[in-house]
N, C-alpha and C positions, 0 to 999 in steps of 0.2 A: 722427389716432390712429395709433399705431405697430402694424403687423401683427406679432403674436408669432411667426408662422411665418417671416416674412422675417428678423426679428431672430435667431431661433434658427439659421437657415441661415447667416447672416452670420458666425457664430462658428466655422465650420469652417475649419481651417488647411489649407494645401497638404499637410502631413504626414498629417493625418487622412484627407483625401480620397484621397491616393495609397494609404494603407493599406487603405481600403475598396475601392478599385478593384482592387487586387491581392490582396485577402483570400483568395480561393479558391486562389491559388497559394501562399499562406503556410501554410494549414492542412495538417496532415499527411494528412487524408483528407476526402473529400466529406461523410462522415457527421458529422464534427466541425463542419463549417461549417453543416450542416443542423440541428444542435442549437442554434446561435446565431442563425440567420437563417431567415426564411420563404423559400419558393421565389420569391416575387415580389421579395424583397430581393436574392436571388442573381442574378436576371435583371437587376435594376437595377444591380448591380455590373458586369455585362457592359456595360450601356449607358454607365456612368460611364467604364469603361476605354476603350471605343471613342471616346467624346467626347474623352478625354485624348489618345489616339492620334492622332485627326484633327487636333488642334491642334498637337501637338508633333512629329509625324512630318515628316521632311524638313528640320528646322531645322539639324541637324548629324548627322554620322555617330555621334558620341558619344551623342547623344540616342536615335537609332534603336537603337543597341546596348544602351543601358540599358533601353529599353522591351522589347526582346526578352528580355533577361536577367531583367527583373522578372516576366515571364510564366512564368519557370522557377522563381520563388520566391527569387531572389537578393536578399537584404536590402540589400546595398550598392547594387545597381542601383535598388532602390526609393528609397533615399535620394537617388541622383542624379536620378531622375525627379522627386522632391519638389522639389529645387532649381529645376529647369527649370519645373515646374508653378507654383511660387511666383512666378517672374518672369512667366510667361504670365498668371497671375491679376492681377498688378499692371498689366500692359500692356493687358490686354483685360478691362475690367470686366463686359461682357456674358457673356463666357466664364466669369468667376469666379462670376457670379450663377447661371449654368446648372449648373456642376459643384457648387456649394454646395447648390442645390435638389435635385439628384439624391442627393447625400450625405445630405441631411436626410431624404429619402424612405426611403433605405435604413435609417437609424437608427430611423425610425418603425416599420419592419417587423422590427426586432430582437426576438427571442424573450426575454421577460422571465422571470426566476426569481422567481415570486411565492409560493414555498413558505414555510412558516412553521416556526419552531422551537419545540418544547415541551420543558420541562425540569421534572422532578420532583426535588426536593432531599430527601435523607434524612440530612443531616448531613455534616460534613467539607467540604473545598473542592469546589465544584461549578462546572463550566465548560460553557459552551454554545459550540459551534464550528460555523461555516458556512464552506464554501469558496466563494469568489467566482468569477466567470467567468474571471478571470485567474490562477487558482490561488492566490489570497491567502486565508489563513485569518483569520477574524474570531473573536476569543474574547470571551466574556462571562463574568464571574465574580462572586464575592461582593463586595459593596461595603458597608463599614461606615461610614456617614456619621455624624459627630458623636461617634464613640466612639474612645477611645484604647486 
């Protein structure tokens, strides 16, 4: 039987893992990060980042520079780290399993928006809007099925 947690963790790409590892450096403030992740998840982000550092540090001067800049929130540096992380994950399957497991634990600790939307319609066009975690707006409106 296939373990669903192992299967879910295996779907994490190097890009997603690097983004999680350096998430706290990408957020504009610690308060924003705290709205999206629990304190345990934030601590695991540090563990993930340290694990990546331990594997990639010393491979080349360019990697070390990218790791340092990534911790300053440099998007281009995070992209560079992602490329090296992808190679390391291919070359070292045990490392890949370890970082995917940590990334999976972080996402399990992500704070979910379980709020609901209520709408009362009094005629005219009615829209229901909800802003997602990535600032995407979702609109719901009137749908007339089967009528022309």
